[in-house]
C-alpha positions as CSV (number, residue, x, y, z in Angstrom):
1,M,0.1,-9.0,13.1
2,L,2.3,-10.1,10.3
3,N,-0.7,-11.5,8.5
4,L,-2.6,-8.2,8.9
5,L,0.4,-6.3,7.6
6,G,0.9,-8.7,4.7
7,L,4.7,-8.6,5.4
8,E,7.5,-11.0,6.2
9,P,9.3,-10.7,9.5
10,S,12.4,-9.4,7.8
11,A,10.3,-6.3,6.7
12,I,9.5,-5.2,10.2
13,I,12.7,-5.9,12.0
14,R,15.0,-3.1,13.0
15,K,18.3,-4.1,11.4
16,K,20.3,-1.3,13.0
17,E,19.6,-2.3,16.5
18,K,22.6,-3.6,18.5
19,I,20.7,-6.7,19.5
20,Y,20.0,-7.6,15.8
21,K,23.8,-7.7,15.3
22,E,24.5,-9.5,18.6
23,L,22.0,-12.2,17.7
24,N,23.4,-12.6,14.2
25,L,20.0,-12.3,12.6
26,K,21.1,-11.3,9.1
27,D,20.5,-14.7,7.5
28,A,18.0,-16.0,10.0
29,D,14.8,-17.8,8.9
30,K,11.3,-16.5,9.5
31,Q,10.7,-18.5,12.7
32,T,14.0,-17.3,14.2
33,L,13.2,-13.7,13.4
34,I,9.7,-14.0,15.0
35,A,11.2,-15.6,18.1
36,A,13.8,-12.9,18.4
37,M,11.2,-10.1,18.0
38,S,9.0,-11.8,20.6
39,Q,11.8,-12.0,23.1
40,N,13.2,-8.5,22.1
41,P,10.3,-6.2,21.2
42,R,12.8,-3.4,20.6
43,L,13.6,-5.2,17.3
44,I,10.1,-4.5,15.9
45,E,9.7,-1.5,13.7
46,R,7.1,0.8,15.1
47,P,4.6,2.2,15.2
48,I,2.3,-0.4,13.8
49,L,-1.3,0.7,13.6
50,I,-4.3,-1.6,13.4
51,K,-7.8,-0.7,12.3
52,D,-10.7,-2.9,11.1
53,N,-8.5,-6.0,10.5
54,K,-6.0,-3.9,8.5
55,A,-2.5,-2.9,9.7
56,V,0.3,-0.7,8.5
57,L,3.7,0.4,9.6
58,G,3.6,4.0,10.7
59,R,6.6,4.9,8.5
60,P,6.3,6.5,6.2
61,I,3.6,8.7,7.7
62,E,1.5,8.4,4.5
63,N,0.8,4.8,5.5
64,I,-1.2,6.1,8.5
65,S,-3.2,8.4,6.4
66,K,-4.1,5.6,4.0
67,L,-5.2,3.4,6.9
68,L,-7.4,6.1,8.5
69,E,-9.1,6.8,5.1
70,L,-10.3,3.2,4.7
């Protein structure tokens, strides 16, 4: 999904979640962030929409419009 989004894990992680702070992920590397999101899906920014091998974060809402227009 990160490849479809063209983003790094740090771009889709919810930094205000309590678990983010509890796991001390501020300076974590990519693999650690991916593992944390895998084990704690609440950390993943959502919604993420996928269409025709393209993906966007649903925020801001304009991203959704751009994806649906493709």
